[in-house]
C-alpha positions, 0 to 999 in steps of 0.5 A: 897836626899841631892845630888838631892837637891844640883842639884836644885830639891826639894825632899820629902820622904814618910815613915810610922810613925814607922820610924820617930825616925830612920829618924831623927837620920839618918838626924842628922848623915848626917847633913841635914833636909829632907822634910818628909811626914809620913803615918800610919803604917803598910803598909806591908799587906795592900790591894790595896784599903787600900793603895789608901786611905793612898796615897790619904790622903798624896798626897796633903801634898807631893805635897805642900812640893815639890812645897814650897821647 
């Protein structure tokens, strides 16, 4: 992500809330503050319809973070 942003392209990563601490630790280790959107956990065994609901809940925030970067 850092490389892409260094090229002038805004980025955002999407993860589940289970990985907030890990993402924060990785970002600190890399010396960056990435733009992130966290969704509910777990997603592994979700149906397509359940995944659509999760995506629908997150899409506005994802787009907003990309365009405000």
